[in-house]
C-alpha positions in Angstrom: 13.9 -13.6 1.0 13.4 -9.8 0.7 10.0 -8.3 1.3 9.4 -7.5 -2.4 10.0 -11.1 -3.4 7.9 -12.4 -0.5 5.0 -10.2 -1.6 5.3 -11.3 -5.2 5.3 -15.0 -4.2 2.3 -14.4 -1.9 0.4 -12.6 -4.7 1.1 -15.5 -7.2 0.2 -18.3 -4.7 -3.1 -20.0 -5.5 -4.2 -21.0 -2.0 -3.3 -19.9 1.6 -4.4 -20.8 5.1 -6.2 -18.1 7.0 -5.8 -18.4 10.8 -8.0 -16.6 13.3 -8.8 -17.1 17.0 -12.3 -18.2 18.2 -14.0 -16.2 21.0 -12.9 -19.1 23.3 -9.2 -18.6 22.4 -8.9 -21.6 20.1 -6.9 -21.3 16.8 -9.1 -21.8 13.7 -7.5 -22.3 10.3 -9.2 -22.5 6.9 -7.8 -22.8 3.3 -8.8 -19.7 1.2 -8.4 -18.3 -2.3 -7.2 -14.7 -2.1 -5.7 -11.6 -3.7 -3.2 -9.0 -2.6 -4.6 -5.5 -2.9 -2.2 -2.8 -1.8 -1.2 -3.5 1.8 -4.1 -6.0 2.3 -4.6 -9.7 1.6 -8.3 -10.2 0.8 -10.5 -13.3 0.6 -14.3 -13.5 0.2 -17.0 -15.8 1.3 -17.9 -17.5 -1.9 -20.6 -19.9 -3.1 -18.8 -23.2 -2.4 -20.9 -25.5 -0.3 -20.6 -24.7 3.5 -22.3 -26.3 6.5 -23.6 -22.9 7.7 -23.7 -19.3 6.6 -22.6 -18.2 10.0 -19.0 -18.9 9.4 -16.6 -19.4 12.3 -14.0 -17.1 10.7 -16.4 -14.2 10.6 -17.4 -14.7 14.2 -13.7 -15.0 15.1 -12.6 -11.7 13.5 -15.6 -9.9 14.9 -14.5 -10.9 18.4 -10.7 -10.6 17.8 -9.9 -8.6 14.7 -6.4 -9.9 14.2 -5.4 -12.9 12.1 -2.6 -14.5 10.0 -2.4 -15.9 6.5 0.2 -18.4 5.3 1.0 -19.3 1.7 3.6 -21.9 1.0 5.3 -23.9 -1.8 6.3 -27.5 -1.3 8.5 -29.8 -3.5 10.5 -32.9 -2.9 13.6 -30.8 -3.6 13.7 -29.0 -0.2 15.9 -26.3 -1.6 12.8 -25.1 -3.5 10.6 -24.8 -0.4 9.3 -21.4 0.7 6.5 -19.8 2.8 5.2 -16.3 3.4 3.1 -15.3 6.4 1.1 -12.1 6.9 -0.1 -11.0 10.4 -2.4 -8.0 10.9 -5.7 -6.4 11.7 -8.9 -7.6 10.0 -11.8 -5.6 8.6 -14.9 -7.1 7.0 -16.7 -5.3 4.2 -19.7 -5.9 2.0 -20.9 -3.9 -1.0 -18.3 -1.2 -0.6 -16.0 0.1 -3.4 -13.2 -2.1 -1.8 -15.5 -5.1 -1.8 -16.3 -4.7 -5.6 -12.5 -4.3 -6.3 -11.7 -7.4 -4.4 -14.4 -9.4 -6.2 -13.1 -8.2 -9.6 -9.6 -9.2 -8.7 -10.6 -12.6 -7.5 -12.5 -13.2 -10.7 -9.3 -12.2 -12.6 -7.2 -14.6 -10.6 -9.6 -17.6 -10.4 -11.5 -18.5 -13.5 -14.0 -20.5 -11.4 -15.3 -17.2 -10.1 -16.3 -16.0 -13.6 -19.4 -18.4 -13.5 -20.1 -18.1 -9.8 -18.6 -14.8 -8.4 -18.3 -14.5 -4.6 -21.2 -12.6 -3.0 -20.4 -12.8 0.7 -18.4 -10.5 2.9 -14.8 -9.7 2.0 -12.2 -10.2 4.8 -9.3 -7.7 4.5 -6.2 -8.6 6.4 -3.7 -5.7 6.6 -0.1 -6.6 6.0 1.2 -5.3 9.3 3.9 -7.9 9.6 5.4 -9.9 6.7 7.6 -12.9 7.5 9.1 -15.3 5.0 11.5 -18.2 4.6 13.0 -20.1 1.7 15.0 -23.3 1.6 17.5 -22.5 -1.1 
């Protein structure tokens, strides 16, 4: 799949898996809602119930500011399968112009955020490397 098609499929995907590395070197993966803004994939810490406010992914990217994000599509017809992966540098922002844009874009993509918009930090993953595959 060409890069433009991969970016389009990524932008339209509803959920992805964000992978970071713990300070001890152990992989850590969480499912996230996200938006593509320019050359970044952004997700925010939202109000869904969590066991702690000191989230592992924030600790991870503080220690090692690189990560990956994978979005995929599955069907029983394997010719329709695809996945897109982004690898890059991570920055975390709160209450910046970029943060407000990310929040507005997430509200536009996910109606659930209209009633309970995210208020935590935004995690910006730069699209330094884009890899994709499709079954057809």
